[in-house]
C-alpha positions as CSV (number, residue, x, y, z in Angstrom):
1,M,-15.0,-30.9,12.8
2,D,-18.4,-31.0,10.9
3,T,-19.0,-29.1,7.7
4,E,-20.5,-26.1,9.4
5,Q,-17.5,-25.7,11.7
6,V,-15.1,-26.0,8.8
7,D,-17.1,-23.3,6.9
8,Q,-16.9,-21.0,9.9
9,L,-13.2,-21.7,10.2
10,R,-12.7,-20.9,6.6
11,A,-14.5,-17.6,6.9
12,S,-12.5,-16.7,10.0
13,L,-9.2,-17.6,8.4
14,A,-10.2,-15.7,5.2
15,S,-10.8,-12.6,7.4
16,A,-7.3,-13.0,9.0
17,F,-5.8,-13.2,5.5
18,A,-7.7,-10.1,4.4
19,R,-6.6,-8.1,7.5
20,A,-3.0,-8.9,6.9
21,D,-3.2,-7.9,3.3
22,G,0.0,-9.8,2.6
23,S,2.1,-7.7,5.0
24,D,2.0,-9.3,8.5
25,L,0.2,-12.6,7.9
26,R,2.4,-14.5,10.3
27,R,1.3,-12.4,13.2
28,E,-2.4,-12.6,12.2
29,L,-2.1,-16.4,12.1
30,R,-0.4,-16.5,15.5
31,D,-3.2,-14.4,17.0
32,F,-5.7,-16.6,15.4
33,G,-4.3,-19.7,17.1
34,W,-2.7,-21.3,14.1
35,A,-0.3,-23.4,16.2
36,E,-3.0,-24.9,18.4
37,L,-5.3,-25.5,15.3
38,L,-2.4,-27.3,13.5
39,L,-1.8,-29.5,16.5
40,E,-5.5,-30.4,17.1
41,E,-6.9,-30.5,13.6
42,P,-4.0,-30.8,11.1
43,Q,-6.0,-31.8,8.1
44,V,-8.5,-29.0,8.5
45,A,-5.8,-26.5,9.3
46,V,-3.7,-27.3,6.3
47,S,-6.4,-27.9,3.7
48,V,-8.2,-24.6,4.6
49,A,-5.2,-22.4,5.2
50,A,-3.1,-23.6,2.3
51,E,-5.9,-23.3,-0.2
52,L,-6.6,-19.8,1.0
53,Q,-2.9,-19.0,0.7
54,G,-3.0,-20.2,-2.9
55,R,-6.2,-18.1,-3.7
56,R,-4.7,-14.9,-2.2
57,L,-1.1,-15.6,-3.3
58,A,-0.1,-15.0,0.4
59,T,3.3,-15.9,1.7
60,T,3.8,-17.7,5.0
61,A,6.2,-20.2,6.5
62,M,3.4,-22.9,6.5
63,I,5.6,-25.5,5.0
64,D,8.1,-24.9,7.8
65,D,5.4,-25.2,10.5
66,I,4.3,-28.5,9.0
67,A,7.9,-29.8,8.7
68,E,8.6,-28.9,12.3
69,Q,5.5,-30.7,13.5
70,A,6.4,-33.8,11.5
71,A,10.0,-33.7,12.7
72,S,9.1,-33.3,16.4
73,P,10.6,-34.3,18.8
74,P,13.9,-35.0,17.0
75,A,14.1,-31.6,15.3
76,G,11.2,-29.7,16.8
77,A,11.8,-29.6,20.5
78,A,9.8,-27.0,22.3
79,G,11.5,-23.7,23.1
80,Q,13.9,-23.9,20.2
81,P,14.1,-21.2,17.5
82,A,11.9,-21.5,14.4
83,L,12.7,-24.2,11.9
84,H,13.3,-23.7,8.2
85,L,13.0,-26.7,5.8
86,V,15.7,-26.9,3.1
87,C,14.0,-28.7,0.2
88,P,15.9,-30.2,-2.7
89,P,16.4,-27.9,-5.7
90,L,13.4,-27.2,-7.9
91,G,12.3,-30.3,-9.9
92,H,14.5,-32.7,-7.9
93,I,13.4,-35.4,-5.5
94,E,16.9,-36.4,-4.3
95,P,18.7,-33.9,-2.1
96,A,21.6,-31.9,-3.5
97,S,23.0,-31.0,-0.1
98,H,26.0,-33.1,1.0
99,A,28.5,-33.6,3.8
100,D,32.1,-32.8,2.9
101,R,33.9,-34.8,5.6
102,D,37.4,-33.9,4.3
103,R,36.7,-30.2,5.0
104,G,34.3,-30.9,7.9
105,V,31.5,-28.8,6.4
106,L,27.9,-29.3,5.3
107,V,27.3,-27.9,1.8
108,L,23.7,-26.8,1.7
109,D,22.0,-26.6,-1.7
110,G,18.3,-26.3,-2.1
111,V,15.2,-24.1,-1.7
112,A,13.8,-22.7,1.6
113,T,11.6,-20.0,2.9
114,I,13.2,-16.6,3.3
115,A,14.8,-15.5,6.6
116,R,12.0,-13.5,8.3
117,E,12.9,-13.8,11.9
118,R,16.0,-14.5,14.0
119,P,17.2,-16.7,15.5
120,H,16.2,-19.8,13.5
121,R,17.4,-23.2,12.6
122,F,17.3,-25.3,9.5
123,I,16.6,-29.0,8.8
124,A,17.9,-30.5,5.6
125,P,18.1,-34.0,4.0
126,V,21.8,-34.6,3.2
127,H,23.9,-37.1,1.3
128,D,26.6,-38.4,3.6
129,D,28.9,-41.2,2.3
130,G,26.2,-42.4,0.0
131,G,23.5,-42.5,2.7
132,L,20.7,-40.1,3.6
133,V,21.0,-38.2,6.9
134,L,18.9,-35.4,8.4
135,V,20.9,-32.4,9.6
136,T,19.7,-29.6,11.9
137,G,21.7,-26.6,12.9
138,A,21.9,-22.9,13.5
139,H,20.6,-20.9,10.5
140,P,23.4,-19.8,8.2
141,Q,23.1,-16.5,6.3
142,W,20.7,-16.6,3.4
143,P,18.4,-14.2,1.6
144,A,15.7,-12.3,3.4
145,H,13.8,-11.8,0.1
146,G,12.4,-14.1,-2.5
147,S,14.2,-14.8,-5.7
148,G,13.9,-16.4,-9.1
149,L,10.7,-16.8,-11.2
150,E,8.4,-15.7,-8.4
151,S,10.1,-13.2,-6.0
152,D,7.0,-12.7,-4.0
153,S,6.6,-16.4,-3.2
154,G,8.6,-16.3,0.1
155,F,11.0,-18.9,-1.3
156,C,14.7,-18.4,-2.1
157,R,17.6,-20.5,-3.4
158,V,19.9,-21.5,-0.5
159,T,23.6,-22.2,-1.0
160,A,25.8,-22.1,2.2
161,E,28.4,-24.0,4.1
162,V,28.1,-24.9,7.8
163,A,30.6,-26.6,10.1
164,L,29.5,-30.2,10.7
165,D,30.6,-30.1,14.3
166,E,28.0,-27.3,14.9
167,C,25.1,-29.5,13.6
168,D,23.0,-32.3,14.9
169,I,22.9,-35.3,12.6
170,T,20.2,-38.0,12.5
171,S,21.4,-41.0,10.6
172,G,20.5,-44.6,10.0
173,E,17.0,-45.9,10.2
174,P,15.7,-42.9,12.2
175,A,16.7,-40.6,9.3
176,K,15.2,-43.0,6.7
177,E,11.9,-43.1,8.6
178,L,11.7,-39.4,9.4
179,W,12.5,-37.8,6.1
180,P,9.6,-39.4,4.2
181,V,7.2,-38.2,6.9
182,I,8.5,-34.6,6.6
183,E,8.5,-34.8,2.8
184,A,4.9,-36.2,2.7
185,A,3.7,-33.4,5.0
186,G,5.3,-30.8,2.7
187,R,3.8,-32.3,-0.4
188,R,0.3,-32.2,1.2
189,V,0.7,-28.5,1.9
190,L,1.8,-27.8,-1.7
191,A,-1.0,-29.9,-3.2
192,H,-3.6,-27.9,-1.3
193,E,-1.9,-24.6,-2.2
194,L,-1.8,-25.5,-5.9
195,I,-5.5,-26.4,-5.7
196,G,-6.3,-22.9,-4.3
197,I,-4.2,-21.2,-7.0
198,C,-5.9,-23.2,-9.8
199,A,-9.4,-22.6,-8.4
200,E,-8.7,-18.9,-8.6
201,M,-7.3,-19.2,-12.2
202,L,-10.5,-21.0,-13.2
203,A,-12.7,-18.4,-11.4
204,M,-11.1,-15.4,-13.1
205,T,-11.3,-17.2,-16.5
206,V,-15.0,-18.0,-16.0
207,E,-15.6,-14.4,-15.2
208,H,-13.8,-13.3,-18.3
209,V,-15.6,-15.6,-20.8
210,T,-19.0,-14.8,-19.4
211,S,-18.5,-11.0,-19.7
212,R,-16.9,-11.0,-23.2
213,Q,-18.8,-11.3,-26.4
214,Q,-17.8,-12.4,-29.9
215,F,-20.2,-12.4,-32.9
216,G,-22.9,-11.1,-30.7
217,S,-22.8,-13.9,-28.1
218,A,-20.9,-14.4,-24.8
219,I,-17.8,-16.5,-25.7
220,V,-18.7,-18.9,-22.9
221,K,-21.5,-20.2,-25.1
222,F,-19.0,-21.7,-27.6
223,Q,-18.5,-25.4,-27.2
224,V,-14.7,-25.4,-27.3
225,V,-14.6,-22.8,-24.5
226,R,-16.9,-24.9,-22.4
227,H,-14.8,-28.0,-23.0
228,K,-11.6,-26.3,-21.9
229,L,-13.3,-25.0,-18.7
230,A,-14.7,-28.5,-18.1
231,D,-11.2,-30.0,-18.4
232,V,-9.9,-27.7,-15.7
233,R,-12.8,-28.3,-13.5
234,L,-12.4,-32.1,-13.9
235,W,-8.7,-32.0,-12.9
236,L,-9.6,-29.7,-10.0
237,E,-12.0,-32.4,-8.7
238,V,-9.4,-35.1,-9.2
239,A,-6.7,-33.1,-7.4
240,Q,-9.0,-32.4,-4.5
241,L,-9.9,-36.1,-4.2
242,A,-6.2,-37.0,-4.2
243,A,-5.4,-34.3,-1.6
244,D,-8.2,-35.5,0.7
245,A,-7.1,-39.1,0.3
246,A,-3.5,-38.2,1.3
247,W,-4.8,-37.5,4.8
248,E,-6.3,-40.9,5.3
249,D,-3.0,-42.7,5.8
250,E,-0.7,-39.7,5.8
251,G,1.8,-41.9,4.0
252,P,4.5,-40.9,1.5
253,T,2.9,-42.7,-1.5
254,S,-0.5,-41.0,-1.2
255,A,1.3,-37.6,-0.7
256,V,3.2,-38.2,-3.9
257,M,-0.1,-38.8,-5.7
258,A,-1.6,-35.7,-4.3
259,K,1.3,-33.5,-5.3
260,L,1.5,-35.2,-8.8
261,L,-2.2,-34.7,-9.6
262,A,-2.1,-31.1,-8.2
263,G,0.8,-30.5,-10.7
264,R,-1.3,-32.0,-13.5
265,L,-4.2,-29.7,-12.6
266,A,-1.8,-26.7,-12.6
267,R,-0.6,-27.6,-16.1
268,E,-4.2,-27.9,-17.4
269,A,-5.2,-24.6,-15.7
270,R,-2.1,-22.8,-17.1
271,V,-2.7,-23.8,-20.7
272,N,-6.5,-23.6,-20.9
273,C,-7.1,-20.6,-18.8
274,Q,-4.4,-18.5,-20.4
275,Q,-5.7,-19.4,-23.9
276,L,-9.3,-18.5,-22.9
277,L,-8.1,-15.2,-21.4
278,G,-6.6,-14.3,-24.7
279,G,-4.5,-11.2,-24.9
280,M,-5.6,-10.2,-21.4
281,G,-3.8,-13.3,-20.0
282,F,-0.5,-12.1,-21.3
283,T,-0.7,-8.5,-19.9
284,W,1.2,-7.4,-16.8
285,E,-1.9,-5.6,-15.6
286,H,-4.0,-8.7,-15.4
287,P,-3.4,-10.8,-12.2
288,F,-3.2,-14.1,-14.1
289,H,0.5,-14.0,-14.6
290,R,1.1,-13.9,-10.8
291,Y,-0.9,-17.1,-10.3
292,L,0.8,-18.7,-13.2
293,R,4.3,-17.9,-11.9
294,R,3.4,-19.1,-8.4
295,A,2.0,-22.3,-9.8
296,L,5.2,-22.9,-11.8
297,L,7.3,-22.6,-8.7
298,L,5.2,-24.8,-6.4
299,E,4.8,-27.5,-9.1
300,H,8.6,-28.0,-9.0
301,L,9.1,-27.9,-5.3
302,L,9.6,-31.4,-3.6
303,G,9.5,-33.0,-7.1
304,D,7.7,-32.1,-10.3
305,A,5.1,-34.2,-12.0
306,A,7.6,-36.0,-14.4
307,N,10.0,-37.0,-11.6
308,L,7.1,-38.0,-9.3
309,R,5.7,-40.3,-12.0
310,V,9.0,-42.0,-12.3
311,H,9.2,-42.3,-8.5
312,L,5.7,-43.9,-8.4
313,G,6.6,-46.2,-11.3
314,R,9.6,-47.5,-9.3
315,Q,7.4,-48.1,-6.3
316,L,5.0,-50.1,-8.5
317,L,7.9,-52.2,-9.7
318,N,8.7,-52.9,-6.0
319,D,5.1,-54.0,-5.4
320,A,4.2,-50.9,-3.4
321,E,0.5,-50.7,-2.7
322,L,-1.1,-47.5,-4.0
323,P,-4.0,-45.9,-2.2
324,A,-7.4,-45.7,-3.9
325,L,-8.6,-42.2,-4.5
326,A,-12.3,-43.1,-4.5
327,T,-14.6,-46.1,-4.6
328,L,-16.4,-46.6,-7.9
329,T,-19.7,-48.3,-7.8
């Protein structure tokens, strides 16, 4: 797609988000042709839709759609019920779900999107006798509403037990190859959504500082205010570069960098924007707290910045080749 086509797509998707008004966005996206767009232009579909989702604080099962596409055909065969990805608990990279062979059950422990429709399936990375396997199966009972820090996020904590003989298990090299692909796809979605959230944080802060006065001047004229806004803008550009670069090879390392730098942006936006909003940023009436809470949740999904830095460091020690974000001349 060229730039003009992407702009037209963005405007059309924005209209779909506005029509749904947060209530029935899944149906609007289906009518829009989301599945076909995701299949034909995955980068454009995810980057545009995820950033719009972040700006509007919408809730969809986008991360499940991406996981299902990445897992196909092993876990995404046509005609099967919708797939739910069970991510590791917040802040963790390694899965907490495990197979209890003595009792013949799978112990699920993680974070997933809420149960909107039935029937549905799940796919989860699982520790089994010290090795990683991917398990898919019929959806156990879990909440149909959000929970925790951001109950409107569409995510909930999942703890359940499922009989192993009712599940399909992918083990060995296929599992080791497939899970990084699914994980990378999820991180790209989260990176773009965090960028959208932080862009909206910055926009509302700029509006605030340009409309408020102190000592007879708009507070945006003060140098310290401009510096803090510039810091957020800088990290916004860095995160956008990393998110775009993650699509060039669609590999796990570039996806880690995109998610890590989006988390760094979110921290910068949280601190600086809330400070510049002053008392308004701490009130329940101002929308800033909703963006802050959503960012805190997404930052810790599929690994927070601290754990991802350690992960990248270990890759460097193993002589992994890191992708370049941009060419400097």
